[in-house]
C-alpha positions as CSV (number, residue, x, y, z in Angstrom):
1,M,71.3,-0.7,2.0
2,D,68.0,-0.7,3.9
3,K,67.1,1.8,6.6
4,A,67.6,-0.7,9.4
5,A,71.2,-1.6,8.3
6,S,71.9,2.2,7.8
7,G,70.6,3.0,11.3
8,S,72.6,0.2,12.8
9,G,75.8,1.5,11.1
10,V,75.1,5.0,12.5
11,R,74.5,3.5,15.9
12,E,77.7,1.5,15.9
13,R,79.9,4.4,14.7
14,L,78.4,6.8,17.3
15,G,78.6,4.3,20.1
16,R,82.2,3.4,19.2
17,S,83.2,7.1,19.1
18,L,81.6,7.8,22.5
19,F,83.1,4.8,24.1
20,A,86.6,5.7,22.7
21,R,86.3,9.2,24.1
22,V,85.4,8.1,27.7
23,A,87.2,4.9,27.9
24,G,90.5,5.6,25.9
25,P,92.5,3.5,23.6
26,S,92.6,0.6,26.1
27,G,88.8,0.7,26.5
28,P,87.9,-2.5,24.6
29,E,90.6,-4.5,26.5
30,N,89.5,-3.0,29.9
31,R,85.9,-3.8,29.1
32,A,86.6,-7.4,28.3
33,R,88.6,-7.8,31.5
34,I,86.0,-6.1,33.6
35,H,83.0,-8.1,32.4
36,Q,84.4,-11.3,31.3
37,T,86.8,-12.2,34.1
38,P,85.1,-14.8,36.5
39,G,85.0,-14.3,40.1
40,P,83.1,-12.7,43.0
41,R,82.1,-9.0,42.6
42,W,81.7,-6.2,45.2
43,F,78.2,-5.7,43.9
44,G,75.7,-8.2,42.6
45,P,73.7,-7.7,39.3
46,D,70.7,-6.4,41.2
47,R,72.5,-3.7,43.1
48,P,71.4,0.0,42.4
49,V,75.1,1.1,41.8
50,R,75.0,-1.1,38.7
51,R,71.9,0.6,37.3
52,V,73.2,4.1,38.0
53,H,76.7,3.6,36.7
54,G,75.5,1.8,33.6
55,D,73.3,4.6,32.5
56,A,74.0,7.5,30.1
57,S,73.0,10.0,32.7
58,M,76.5,9.6,34.1
59,F,77.7,12.0,31.4
60,I,75.7,14.8,33.1
61,G,76.3,13.6,36.6
62,G,80.1,13.6,36.0
63,L,80.2,17.2,34.8
64,R,78.0,18.3,37.8
65,A,80.4,16.4,40.2
66,L,83.4,18.3,38.8
67,L,81.7,21.7,39.3
68,L,80.5,20.8,42.8
69,Q,83.8,19.4,43.9
70,S,85.6,22.5,42.7
71,L,84.0,24.6,45.5
72,H,86.3,23.1,48.2
73,P,89.4,25.2,48.0
74,L,91.8,22.4,49.1
75,A,90.3,19.7,46.8
76,M,90.5,22.2,43.9
77,A,94.1,23.2,44.8
78,A,95.0,19.5,44.6
79,V,93.2,19.0,41.3
80,A,94.8,22.2,39.8
81,G,98.3,21.3,41.1
82,H,98.4,17.7,40.2
83,S,95.7,16.2,38.0
84,G,96.6,17.8,34.7
85,F,92.9,18.4,34.0
86,K,93.7,21.1,31.5
87,G,96.7,19.4,29.9
88,D,95.1,16.0,29.7
89,P,91.4,16.3,30.5
90,W,90.4,13.3,28.5
91,G,93.1,11.2,30.2
92,R,91.7,12.2,33.6
93,L,88.1,11.3,32.4
94,Q,89.3,7.9,31.1
95,R,91.0,7.1,34.3
96,T,88.0,8.0,36.3
97,S,85.5,6.1,34.1
98,T,87.8,3.0,34.2
99,F,88.0,3.2,38.0
100,L,84.1,3.4,38.3
101,A,83.7,0.6,35.8
102,V,86.2,-1.7,37.6
103,T,84.8,-1.1,41.1
104,T,81.2,-1.4,40.0
105,F,81.3,-4.3,37.6
106,G,84.7,-5.9,37.9
107,T,85.9,-8.8,40.2
108,A,86.5,-8.0,43.8
109,E,90.3,-8.6,43.2
110,H,90.5,-6.2,40.4
111,A,88.3,-3.6,42.3
112,Q,90.8,-3.8,45.2
113,E,93.8,-3.4,42.8
114,A,92.1,-0.3,41.4
115,V,91.5,1.2,44.9
116,D,95.1,0.4,45.9
117,R,96.4,2.3,42.9
118,V,94.3,5.4,43.6
119,R,95.3,5.3,47.3
120,S,99.0,5.2,46.2
121,V,98.5,8.2,44.0
122,H,96.7,10.1,46.7
123,E,99.5,9.5,49.1
124,R,101.8,11.5,46.8
125,V,99.5,14.4,46.1
126,R,100.2,17.1,48.7
127,G,101.1,20.8,48.7
128,I,100.2,24.3,49.7
129,S,97.1,26.0,48.3
130,P,97.3,29.5,47.0
131,S,95.8,30.7,50.3
132,G,98.7,29.1,52.2
133,E,96.8,26.1,53.5
134,P,98.4,22.7,53.3
135,Y,96.5,19.9,51.5
136,H,96.9,16.2,51.2
137,A,94.8,14.1,48.8
138,A,94.8,11.2,51.2
139,D,93.1,13.4,53.9
140,P,89.9,11.6,54.9
141,H,88.1,14.9,55.2
142,L,88.9,15.9,51.6
143,L,88.3,12.4,50.3
144,C,84.8,12.5,51.9
145,W,83.9,15.7,50.2
146,V,85.0,14.4,46.8
147,H,82.9,11.2,47.5
148,V,79.7,13.0,48.6
149,A,79.8,15.4,45.7
150,E,80.2,12.5,43.3
151,V,77.4,10.4,44.9
152,D,75.0,13.3,45.1
153,S,75.7,14.3,41.4
154,F,75.5,10.8,40.0
155,L,72.3,10.0,41.9
156,R,70.6,13.3,41.0
157,A,71.5,13.0,37.4
158,H,70.1,9.5,37.3
159,Q,66.9,10.4,38.9
160,R,66.4,13.2,36.4
161,Y,67.8,11.7,33.2
162,G,68.1,8.0,33.8
163,E,66.1,5.4,31.9
164,R,64.9,3.7,35.1
165,P,65.0,6.1,38.1
166,L,65.3,4.4,41.5
167,D,62.6,4.4,44.2
168,G,63.5,5.6,47.7
169,A,65.0,2.4,48.8
170,G,67.0,2.2,45.7
171,C,68.4,5.7,46.2
172,D,69.5,4.7,49.7
173,G,70.8,1.4,48.3
174,Y,73.0,3.3,45.8
175,I,74.4,5.5,48.6
176,H,75.1,2.4,50.7
177,D,76.8,0.7,47.7
178,M,79.0,3.7,47.1
179,A,80.0,3.8,50.8
180,T,81.7,0.4,50.2
181,V,84.1,2.1,47.6
182,A,84.5,5.2,49.8
183,H,85.6,3.2,52.8
184,A,88.0,1.2,50.7
185,L,89.5,4.5,49.5
186,G,90.1,5.8,53.0
187,V,86.8,7.5,54.1
188,P,86.2,6.2,57.6
189,D,82.5,7.0,57.9
190,P,80.8,7.7,54.5
191,P,77.0,8.3,54.4
192,H,74.8,5.3,53.8
193,D,71.4,6.9,53.0
194,R,69.9,10.1,51.6
195,A,69.4,11.7,55.1
196,E,73.1,11.1,56.0
197,L,74.2,12.3,52.5
198,A,72.2,15.6,52.9
199,E,73.6,16.2,56.4
200,R,77.1,15.5,55.3
201,I,76.9,18.0,52.4
202,A,75.4,20.6,54.6
203,A,78.3,20.2,57.1
204,Y,80.8,21.0,54.4
205,R,79.0,24.1,53.2
206,P,80.9,26.6,55.5
207,E,84.1,25.4,54.0
208,L,83.1,25.9,50.3
209,R,83.8,28.9,48.2
210,A,84.7,29.7,44.6
211,T,88.5,30.3,44.3
212,Q,90.0,31.6,41.2
213,E,91.1,28.0,40.4
214,A,87.4,26.9,40.7
215,L,86.2,29.7,38.4
216,D,88.9,28.8,35.9
217,A,87.9,25.2,36.0
218,A,84.2,25.9,35.5
219,R,85.1,28.2,32.6
220,F,87.2,25.4,31.0
221,I,84.7,22.7,31.6
222,L,81.7,24.7,30.3
223,L,83.1,27.1,27.7
224,H,86.4,25.8,26.4
225,P,86.2,22.0,26.3
226,P,88.9,20.3,24.3
227,L,86.5,19.0,21.6
228,P,86.2,19.3,17.8
229,W,83.6,22.0,16.9
230,P,81.0,19.5,15.5
231,V,80.5,17.9,18.8
232,R,80.5,21.1,20.9
233,P,76.7,21.7,20.5
234,P,75.7,18.3,22.1
235,Y,78.4,18.8,24.7
236,A,76.9,22.2,25.5
237,V,73.5,20.5,26.1
238,L,75.2,18.1,28.6
239,A,77.0,21.0,30.3
240,A,73.8,23.1,30.6
241,N,72.0,20.3,32.2
242,A,74.9,19.7,34.6
243,V,74.6,23.4,35.6
244,A,70.9,23.2,35.9
245,A,71.2,20.2,38.3
246,L,73.4,22.2,40.7
247,P,71.8,23.7,43.9
248,P,71.5,27.6,43.9
249,W,74.1,27.7,46.7
250,A,76.6,26.1,44.4
251,R,75.8,28.0,41.2
252,E,76.0,31.5,42.7
253,P,79.7,31.4,43.8
254,L,80.6,29.9,40.4
255,R,78.8,32.7,38.7
256,L,76.4,30.3,36.9
257,P,73.1,32.2,36.9
258,R,69.7,30.6,36.5
259,V,67.4,31.8,33.7
260,P,63.8,31.1,34.9
261,G,61.7,29.3,32.5
262,V,64.4,28.5,30.0
263,E,65.8,25.5,32.0
264,E,62.4,23.9,32.4
265,V,61.2,24.5,28.8
266,C,64.4,24.1,26.8
267,V,67.4,22.8,28.8
268,R,65.9,19.8,30.6
269,P,64.0,18.4,27.6
270,A,67.1,18.7,25.4
271,G,69.2,17.0,28.1
272,K,66.7,14.1,28.3
273,A,66.6,13.7,24.5
274,L,70.4,13.8,24.2
275,T,70.7,11.3,27.0
276,R,68.3,9.0,25.3
277,T,70.4,9.3,22.1
278,I,73.6,8.5,23.9
279,R,71.9,5.5,25.6
280,W,70.7,4.3,22.2
281,A,74.2,4.6,20.7
282,M,76.0,2.8,23.5
283,T,73.5,-0.1,23.9
284,P,74.2,-2.9,21.4
285,P,71.2,-3.7,19.2
286,A,69.1,-6.7,20.2
287,G,70.5,-9.7,18.6
288,G,73.6,-7.8,17.6
């Protein structure tokens, strides 16, 4: 076997393993349905949301989003009480990745069906937080926090680790694209550009704090992921870069200290190298 064939085999096995982890057992079927069903889409092939959501930087952006979202006590209470993120973390990841894929790349009909399913789930998720405050996942205020934390995280990760970072207009275009999905999910006035996104996040900051549930979630995500030992080192690189991408005001309450110099010299270069490897593995070879 020549080196090219051997490399292609490694690439295929690694790509298949990564795809199975994030997409689940129904991944190949869902991928075919998403990309091969004819019909109009919410987003055309030139839209920024397709570039961002199709890049390997989403692995880091997704972890950052989970950490940032956990700082809202009511959003975290809803996750801790209803999502099963500890009992079935990969199932939650697979559902989230499928939703993003369908709304980004699928037909408008399938995107709306996915939104309708999520809204139905949100309607049933309600309860009382440990501090005695009522929460409801369909609350537009909570939905907007989850949305802005995701958009900020996906975009920042893409700009730092993506293969083709966006220019200023592209960044605003991505936020505008994501507003379409947010509005469909029940957010009445999502941000549409970088200035509005920054203003919205700043407006939430007085509400944010690290509850015990948030600290437990961060520890689980960063230190005790449900992964086989051989893949924990590369996961640790992704997690370290997710932490490094958080603003200081989010890291401090989660007890995630910054080590000056180490992130710039070690963490970020390792994150870029690993993201390139993931991108290589999940991109079919030319002519393959």
